[in-house]
NUMARBA-382174 format. One record per residue (C-alpha): x, y, z; residue in one letter. Coordinates in nm, 4 decimals, padded with zeros to 6 digits. Layout:
// residues N
X|Y|Z|A
...
***
This chain:
// residues 106
00.4627|-01.5804|02.1838|X
00.3625|-01.2409|02.1987|X
00.1613|-01.1156|01.9162|X
00.3247|-00.9768|01.5699|X
00.3155|-00.5600|01.5735|X
00.0728|-00.5167|01.2387|X
00.2251|-00.3086|00.9630|X
-00.0263|-00.1530|00.7510|X
00.2146|-00.0002|00.4431|X
00.0093|00.1862|00.1777|X
00.1392|00.2687|-00.1393|X
-00.0685|00.4970|-00.4487|X
00.1440|00.5724|-00.7405|X
00.4610|00.4923|-00.9082|X
00.6683|00.7455|-00.7041|X
00.5994|00.5911|-00.4237|X
00.6837|00.2148|-00.5264|X
01.0847|00.2966|-00.5175|X
01.0111|00.4554|-00.1999|X
00.8145|00.0966|-00.0283|X
01.0821|-00.1130|-00.1619|X
01.3461|-00.0940|00.0965|X
01.0849|-00.0330|00.4108|X
00.9168|-00.3943|00.3225|X
01.2468|-00.5538|00.2623|X
01.3757|-00.4437|00.5951|X
01.0555|-00.5114|00.7772|X
01.0547|-00.8901|00.6169|X
01.3732|-00.9525|00.8285|X
01.1897|-00.8880|01.1849|X
00.9907|-01.1669|01.2270|X
00.8353|-00.9496|01.5201|X
00.6757|-00.7369|01.2160|X
00.3891|-00.8399|01.0311|X
00.3824|-00.6104|00.6909|X
00.1230|-00.5679|00.5414|X
00.0938|-00.4725|00.1372|X
-00.1862|-00.2266|00.0223|X
-00.1597|-00.0717|-00.3771|X
-00.4629|00.1508|-00.4232|X
-00.4720|00.1040|-00.7909|X
-00.3709|00.4180|-00.9174|X
-00.1196|00.3183|-01.1067|X
-00.2144|-00.0208|-01.2646|X
-00.0412|-00.1084|-01.5742|X
00.3180|-00.2721|-01.6744|X
00.4978|00.0407|-01.6816|X
00.3539|00.1973|-01.3816|X
00.3600|-00.0167|-01.1267|X
00.3974|-00.3945|-01.2328|X
00.7392|-00.2897|-01.3725|X
00.8394|-00.1752|-01.0262|X
00.7067|-00.4680|-00.8300|X
00.9285|-00.6803|-01.0293|X
01.2638|-00.4954|-01.0895|X
01.3197|-00.4123|-00.6798|X
01.1613|-00.7111|-00.5650|X
00.8367|-00.5919|-00.3847|X
00.5944|-00.8241|-00.2699|X
00.2800|-00.8200|-00.4766|X
00.0493|-00.6659|-00.2330|X
-00.1679|-00.8324|-00.0079|X
-00.4782|-00.5911|-00.1321|X
-00.5107|-00.3788|-00.4307|X
-00.7833|-00.1666|-00.4104|X
-00.8048|-00.1119|-00.7879|X
-00.9293|00.2537|-00.7529|X
-00.7952|00.3680|-01.0775|X
-00.8268|00.6820|-01.2982|X
-01.0357|00.9588|-01.2313|X
-01.0899|01.2774|-01.1118|X
-00.8731|01.4035|-00.7072|X
-01.2017|01.3982|-00.5568|X
-01.3488|01.0449|-00.6776|X
-00.9686|00.8822|-00.6188|X
-01.0150|01.0004|-00.3067|X
-01.3837|00.8913|-00.2247|X
-01.2858|00.5682|-00.3595|X
-01.0144|00.4898|-00.1475|X
-01.1840|00.6215|00.1426|X
-01.4237|00.3323|00.0792|X
-01.2234|00.0787|-00.0086|X
-00.9575|00.0942|00.2476|X
-01.2080|00.1000|00.5386|X
-01.3359|-00.2609|00.5396|X
-00.9490|-00.3636|00.5047|X
-00.8207|-00.1243|00.8376|X
-01.1345|-00.2672|00.9771|X
-01.0520|-00.6858|00.9247|X
-00.6687|-00.6069|00.9411|X
-00.6656|-00.3868|01.2728|X
-00.3274|-00.2751|01.2399|X
-00.1181|-00.0955|01.4945|X
00.0513|00.0950|01.2643|X
-00.0216|00.2762|00.8985|X
00.2008|00.3615|00.7032|X
00.1302|00.6169|00.4215|X
00.4234|00.6992|00.1134|X
00.1318|00.9463|-00.0361|X
00.0356|01.0463|-00.3401|X
-00.1709|01.3007|-00.2588|X
-00.4899|01.2069|-00.3501|X
-00.4777|00.9115|-00.0936|X
-00.3025|01.1801|00.2245|X
-00.6372|01.3078|00.1586|X
-00.7864|01.0222|00.2125|X
***
């Protein structure tokens, strides 16, 4: 049996959660794809994150970087610092970024 295509999907902010929902749903329909969801944790409370996961049926993130609030520079630095071990461990074939600006910068 061939190895599944590992796609690591990174989402960070509330405006991007509605965008990841159909992508995750479609990837889950294909057994040859291993869809991994990583949340940066930039938006982390009920109204900015959790409610979207529940209402849109987005699967719980496999990894939450728990970056939290901060300046653009501090969030970017934390994303870089925290995503590196995830990328090394998971070794995705593809990376999908649904950006807030800090995620794209990282």
